[in-house]
N, C-alpha and C positions, 0 to 999 in steps of 0.2 A: 504493500500500500504506500502511496506517495502523498505528499502534501496537496497535490492537485485534487485529491478525492475528499479533502476535508473542507468543510464549510468555514471560510475565513471569518464569518461573522459570529460563529458559535463554536468556540474552542472546547467542545465537549470531550476532546481527547486529552485534555490537560491532566486529569486524574490518572489516566493510563500512563502518560509519560512519566509522571512523578513515581508511580509504582515501578516502572521499568528502571528508572534511575536508581531507586532505592535498592532494587535487587542487584544492580550493577555495583552499588556501593558495598553491599554485603559480600559480593564476590571478591571485591578488592580487599575487604577485611579478612576474608577467608584466605586470600593469598598471603597476607601479612602473618596471620596465625600459623599458616602452613610453614612459612619461613622460620618462624620462631620454633615450631616443632622440630624442624630439621636441624637448626643451629644448636638447639639444646639436646640433641640426640634423643628426642622423645618419641619419634615416629614408630618405633618397634615395641613400645611399652604395652600395647594391647595386641595380643597375638591371635585374636579371633575377630570375625566380622559378624556382628549381630545387628542387622538393620533396625529391628524394632526393640528387642530387649536391651540392646546396647545403649539405648537412650538413658537408662537408669544407671548411675554410677554405683560403685560399691557402697553399701549402707551399713555394713557391720565389719568388725575386725576379721571375721571368718571370710567375708567376701573379699576384703583387701588381701588377705593372705593367699586366697585362691588365685587372684590376679597376679600377685607377686611370684607365686610358685610356678605359674605358667610361663612368666617371663624368664624365670631362672633356667628354663629348658633350652633357650635359643642361644646361638653362638655369641651374640652381642654381650649378653650378661656374662657368659662363661669366660670370655677372653678380655672384656673391657670393663664391665660394671659389676664384677663379683664382689666389690667392696661395698656395694649399696646395702643400706638398711631398708626396712619397710618405709620409713619416713622419707628417705631419699627417693625411693621408687615412686611415692605418691607425687612428688614434684614433676617427674617426667610423665606420669600417667595423666595428670590433669591437663597438660598441654595437648596430648593426643586426643583425650576425651573431648576437650573443648573444640578441637579442630573438627572432629566427627560430628559433634552436636551442632556446631554452626552450619555444617552441611545440611543437616536435617532442618534447621531453622530456615535456611535459604529455600529448601523445597517447599515448606509451608508458606513462606512469604511469597512464593511465586504462585502456588496452586490455589490457595484460598482466594486472593483477589481475582485471579483468572476466572474462577467459577462465578464470583460475584459479578464481575463485569459482563460475563456471558449472560447471566440471568437478567441483568439490567439492559441487555442488548446494546451495550456501549461499544462493543467490539465489532467492526465490520467483518463480514465473512472472509474477505480476502486476507485479513490479518490473523485469523485463528490458526491456520496451518503453521505459520511462522512461529507463533507463540508456542504451539504444541511441540514443534521441533526444538525450541529453546528449552522446554521442560525436559524433554528426552535427553538432550545434551547435558543438562544439569545432573540428571540421574546417572548418566553414563560416567560422569566425573566420580561418583561414589564408587562405581566398579573399578575405574582406573586407579583410584586411591588405594583400594584393597589389593589390586593386582600389583601395585608398586610395593606396598608393605610386605606382601607375601614373598617377594624376592629376597628379603633379608631375614627370613625366619628359619632357614634350614642350614645353609652353607655359609652365606655371607654374614658379615657383621654390620652391614649397612644395606640400603636399598640400591637396586640397579640404577645406574645413571641413565640408561635408556628409558626405563619406566618412569623415572623422575621427569625426564624431558617430555615424555608423552603426557603425563599428568599436568604439568605446568602449561604445556602447549595447548592442551584442550581447555584449560581454565581461561587462557588468554582468548581463545576463539569464542568462548561463551561470553566473556566480557565485551569483546569487540562487537559481537552480534547484538547484545543488549543495547550498546551505545548506538549502533546503526539504526536499529528499529525505533528507538526513542527519538533520535534526530529526524527520522523520516516522518514522524507524526507531528512535527511542528507545522502550524498552519501557514499558508502563503503570506499572510500579513506580516509575519516575522522577518521578512526579507524580500527585496525586490528581485524580480527575474533578471538574470544576467546571462550574457553570452560568455560562457566559460570555455576557453580552448580545450579541446579534448586531449591535446598533448600535455597540457598542464595537469589535468585531472589524472592522467596516467602517471605522470611524474610523481605526484603526491602519493598515489597508490603504490608506486615503486618504493617510496620511502617507508611506507607502512610495512611492505613485504620484507624489506631488509631489517627493519626493527624487529619483526617477528622472528626472523632467522637469528638475530642477535639474542633474543630472549631464549631461544632453544640452545644456542651456544652457551649462554649463561647458566642454563640448567645443567649442562655437562660440566661446567666449571664447578658448580656447587656439588654435583654428584660425586666428583672425583676429589673434592677438597683441593682443587687446583689453585685456589686463591691463597692457600696457606704457605705456598712456596714462591720463590722468585718475587719477593715483595719489594722490588725496586721499579722505578719508572724514570725515563722511557726505556731503559735497558733491561734485558733479562739475562742473568748470568754474565753480566758485563758486556753483552753484545745486543745489538738491535735485533739481529736474527740469531738466536742461540743455537749451539750445537745440540744434537739429540732430538730434533723434531721428527725424524723419520726412522727411529731405531727399531720400531716394532714391525714385524712381518706377519701377515701381509700388510702393505703400506696403509691401507684404508683404516686399519685399527688405530693408527696414530690420531686420526681425527676425533675419535670418540673414547679412547682408552689411555692415551698418553697424556698425563696431566700437563706436561710442559707444552705440548702441541695445542691442547685444548685452550689453555690460557693465552697462548700466542695468537691463536685464531680469534679469540674474543677481543683481543687488543686490536688486531688488524681490521676486524669488522667495525669496531668503534671508530677507527680513523676514517674508514670509508663513509660511515654515517655522518661524521662531522663534515667531511668534504661535500657530501651530497646535500646535507641540510644547508650548508653555507651557500652552495650554488643555487639552490632553490630560493633562498632568501635574497641573494644578490640579483638574480635574473628576474625575480618576481617583484622587485621594487616598483618598476614602471609598468610591466605587463605580466600579470593582471593588476599589480598594485596591491596595497594592503587595506583598501576600503571595504566596508561591508563584510561579506563572508570571508574575504581573504585576510581579515584581521587575525585569523587563526595562524597564519604563517609566522609572524614574528614571535608569537607565543610558543610555537613548536620549536623554532630555532633556539629560543631561550631555554626551553626544557631539555633540548639536546645538549646544550652547553652545561647545564646543571647536572645532567645525568653522567656525562663524561667526567666532570670534576668529582662527583660523588664516587664514581667507580674507581678513580685513581686514589682518592682518599681511603676508600675501603681496602684497596690493595696495600697501600703503604702502611696502614695501621694494622695489617694482618687480620683483616676481616672481623672487626668487632660487631657484635650483634646489632647494635643500633644502626650503624652505617649500612650493614648488609641488608637489613630489612628495608631501610629507606631506599636503597639502590633498587631493590626488587619492586617495591611499590611504585616508585617513580617511573620505572620501565613500563608498567601497566598504564600509568597516567599519560605517558607520552604516546603510547600506541592508541590510547583512547582519544587523545586530542587529534591525532592524524585521522582516525576513523570519523570523528565528528566533522572535521573539515571536509573529508571526502563525501560524507553523507549530505552535508549542507550544499556542496557544489552540485551533487546529483539532484537534490530537491529543488534548487533554485535555477538550474540551467534549463534553457528552452529545449 
């Protein structure tokens, strides 16, 4: 559904937009809590997936002991956390439980208003399939989360970086889709029709694509703890291009399993994004300019600069939790801004 289908004199879709933005904000909060869960090594503290009964946390000492005893059976506890007491275990348990509970809250926050708006006949028929797909994608996130956790319960002491990247990448797609749908429901009166060059629209979409690839690259950095080594900038191991980038065989494994290569690639993509965003900002000053909908471009350029600075600070400080979470959340905000810009151009272009 596009803004052309909305009556500009009766913005009855405003409650729907607010609802979708609220769900997007909850997804962003979920990403932050997920980052905290990973950085505090809490993600494997709950070794079973109980979609319904798991909503209730342990209520007695016996319940807590049962959860702790189950955790004691996995490699992470045996090799890394064998020093933990029950009270120590509770600290990591609450992070993982909170992450899963928030996922359930998001499901309710989407489903209940969706049903209400359907009953009120506030949702056009053309919009219902898109919203249904978003709900399914949100539910699929729960499956991906458990699939990720299960990779660290038998042999590994942490989760697979491949599954972590899939989980984070799907969360980003859900967030982007929510922003796109919400922006597409803004009525025509919110902006004048403009002749937007198709080349420019593709260029902005290209920036969003590269940002998404960088997010996935960042997930591999996180999954391999690659940010905990080579904590200098702009050099790595005393060189701009360090030795050892291709030591694994077959060669493709270096892209996903060699911590040095993964961090190096993350840096190189960041440089490319900086150049790309600067080029868009520079060439966009006069055509199409920064008036109206194109006011997104200077904001995006600023966010890119802030994100790169935050990434460097996170690396040099050896990945403190506060900076690492900020870096992850700002990445989503940046992709969200690019999505909003692309959606607004699509909505306002003839």
